[in-house]
N, C-alpha and C positions, 0 to 999 in steps of 0.2 A: 693143771689147771687148764681151762679152755681159754684160748686166745680171745680178747675182745673183738668184736667185729667193728670195723670202722665206722664213723658216725659221718653222717652227712654234714659237708661243709660247703657253704656258697660264698664265693669271693667275687667282688666286683673286678671287671678288667679295664673300664674306663670310667670316668666321671660321669659321663652321659648316657652310655649305652654299653651292655653286655656283661655277662657273670659267667663263671664256671662253678660246675657242682662235683665234688668229689666224695668219696666215702659211701658210694651206694651202687648196687649191683642191680641192673635192671632186669636181669633175668629171675630175679627173686620176687615173690609177692611183696608189695610195699603197703606199710601201714598207712592209716588216714593221715598222720601228722606228716609223714614223709611226702605223701602225694600232695598234700596242700602246700607244703614248703617249696616244692619244684614247681608247681603250678603258679604260685605267687611270684617266684623268682623270675619266671618267664614274663609274666606281665609286668612287674616293676622294672626289669632290666631290658625288655623288648626282645633280647635274643639271649639263649642260655644253652652252654656246651655242657654235656654230662660227659666227664672223662672216663676212658678206660673201661670201655664196654666191650664184650665179646659175643656178638649176637648173629644168629642166623636170620634169614628173612622173616621167618615165622616168629622167632624170639623178639625180633624187633617189631612186629606187628603187635604182639601181646604188650610189650614195653609201652608203646603209644597209646594202649587202651587206658593205661592209668590217667590219661589226660582227657578222656572223653570218647564218644562214638567216632570211629574212623568212617570216612567218606571215599568213594570211588575217584580216583583221578580221571579227569574228562578225556586224557589220552589214553586209550586202552591198548594201544599197541605194544607197548614195552613193560610187561609185568614180570614180577618175581616168580618163578616157577612153583605153582602150588599155593601162592599167596597172593590172590588178586587185589588186596587193598594195599599192596606195597608195588610202587612202579619202580623202575629201573632208569637212571640217566646214565647214558653212555656215550663217549665220542666215537664209539664203534658202531652205533646203529646205523641201519639202512633205512631209507624210505621206501615206498612200494614200488619203485623203479630200480631198486638196488644199489641206488647212489646214496654217499653219506648224507644222513638226515640233518638238515639245518637245525642248529641249536642257538641261534644268534638271538632268538627271542627272549631267551632266558638271560642274555647278557644286558638287556635294558632294565632300568629299575621298575619294579612292579610289585603288586602285591597279588596273591593267587585268586583265580577263578570268579573274578568281578562279574562274569556273565552269568553266574548263578545265583538262585534266589538267596541261598544259605551258603555263602563262601567258607572256606575253612578258616577257623580261629587260630590254629597252630599249623604250619608248616614245619615238617622235621625232615632232617637229611642225615645219612649215615653213610660214611665212605667205606667202600669195599676194595676198591683199586685206586692208588694214586699215583700221579706224575712225581718225578723227583722234587719239583717246585712248581708253584703256582696252582691254578684251578681252584682256588678258594670261594667262598661266598661273602659278599659284602651285604651289610644290613644298615639301613638307615632309621634313626629314630624320628619317625614322621610326628610324633606326639610333640617332641621338643622342638621340630621345625615349626609346627603350627603355632605353639605358644611363644616362639621368639618373632612371630609375624606383626608387622604394624597394625595398629588397630584398623586403618582403613582397608587394608588387604584382608583382614579377616572379616571384616562386614561384607567385602565383595564376595569371598568365596563361600562363605557360610551356607547360603541359600542354594548353591550351584548343585545341579544334578548331572550325572553322567548316563549315557545310554550305551550298554555294554553288550558286545557280541563276541563271537569267537575270535575275530581278527578284524580290525577296523579296516574299512574300504580305503582309508587314506594310506594305510601302511601294508596293505596285501600285496603289493608289488615289490617291496623292499627286501633286503637280505634277510629280514627277520622271518619271512614268511615260508615255511615249509609248505611246499606245495599239497602235500596231504591234508595240511589243516585248513588251506585255503579251499580246498574241495569239500572238506567238512562243513566249512562256515557256510558255503553256498546252500548247502542242504539245511544247515540249522537255521538260516535266515528265512527260509521258506516255510519252516515249520513254526516258528514263534517270533515274537516281537523282540527287541532288545530289552535287556534287564535294566531298570532304572536303579540308579544307587547314589547315595550322597557322595559329593567330592569330599566333604570334611565328615568323617565318621565318629560317632560317640562310643566310647568304650562301654559296654554293657556291664561290666564288673567293676569299673573305676569312675565312669563318668567323664572322662577325660575325652579331648578331641584330637584327632589326627588327620593330617592329609592323607587321601586315600584313593588311589586310582591305579589301574594297569593301562598304560599308554597304548599298548598294541591292541587291547580289548575296547578301547573307548571309541564308539563310532563317533560321537560327538557330545559335547556339552549341551543340555537342552538349552536351545535359542542361539546356539552357534552352529556354522557349517563344519564338516569334518576337518577341512584344512585349517580353518581359524583355531578349532579346537586343539589341533596337534601344535600349533605355534603357541597357543597359550599355556599348554601343560608343560612344554619344553622350557618356556620361560620360567614357569612357576618352579620347576625343578632346579634350574640352574641359578637362578636369583635367589631362591629362598629356601630350598629343601637340602640340597647336596653340598652341604658344608661339612668340613673336616670334623668338627667337633659333634657332629651328629652321626658319624659313620664309624662303624667297627667292621673290619675285614678279617675274617676268620680263615686262617691256613690250617687246613685239616692235617690231623694225624690219625692214623688208624685207631679206632676205638672211640672216636668223638661221636656223640649223639647229639646233634644241633636242633634247637627248637626255636622258631621264630613267631612272635605274636603278631599276626598279620593284621590285627585291629589297630596296631600302633606303628606299622614298620612298612617300608618298602625295601626290596632285597634284588640282588642281581648276582648271577654266577660269573665267576672269572675264567676268561679263555685265554689267559696269560700262560700257557705251558706249552710243552712240546708235544704236539699233537700224534707224534708217533709213538707216544707213551699212552697207557690206558688210564683214563678217569672215569670210574664208575661209582655212582652213589646210590643207595636205596633212598626212596622218598616216600613218607607217609602224610596224610592229611587228617586234621582232627575236625570234624563238623563244627560249625560255629553258627550263630544266630543270624537272622536278617538284619543287615546293617539300617542304621538310622542315624 
């Protein structure tokens, strides 16, 4: 008698954010029902970890294609060999001058690629090498944070728009700024105007709203100068968004395929690990819609 194949099980990780999926092998073709269940789990729980996967970079890309069309990472320097839609995050990368590449930008709370017309709906991460401890990814339920706002704050921020570029001029001199990215920003600024995005984003599949921005990419909120903008966004985060009940901090184990719904979340990388040890993750981005 053939052994029954394990069935998909989705389990909540906290009351407000996070779920894990077991009983699915992302190397195999998925039926429509399984794809729909996984997609809904990412949206409903904001972040989903699919456990116990064993994927090459090419298999990881194919797994992500179950969730939609993939898009290029705008940083094209560090890509998986032969798999150009999968980027590599590593604490051993070097910049163009041969120095350790700064990664502190990923340590600030953000949603990805807000300077693009159609930012990714999902960001996915898959660990390849891990330190003994630390180096996880934290995700904040920005939908729940918005829903918990006082009415007057909602009315204040609902109409706000952000002007997004590769890196904000107010933060270009900070430790978060890789000099290569600053140089790319200077070229990009000359080529195109900032991308205008809503500060409060409506989810295209659920109609819910979430606080939505990338502080390092926000040149300004329309009607504010860059310094005033940065102060306002910092206050918004500290006073209203980054509350323990909205945050899930994922500690990776090998085999975890993490998916984040960027339309409802902010996330950041953890740098709380021994940097003599290697931390390396694959990253893939699933193309989204134009925010509104």
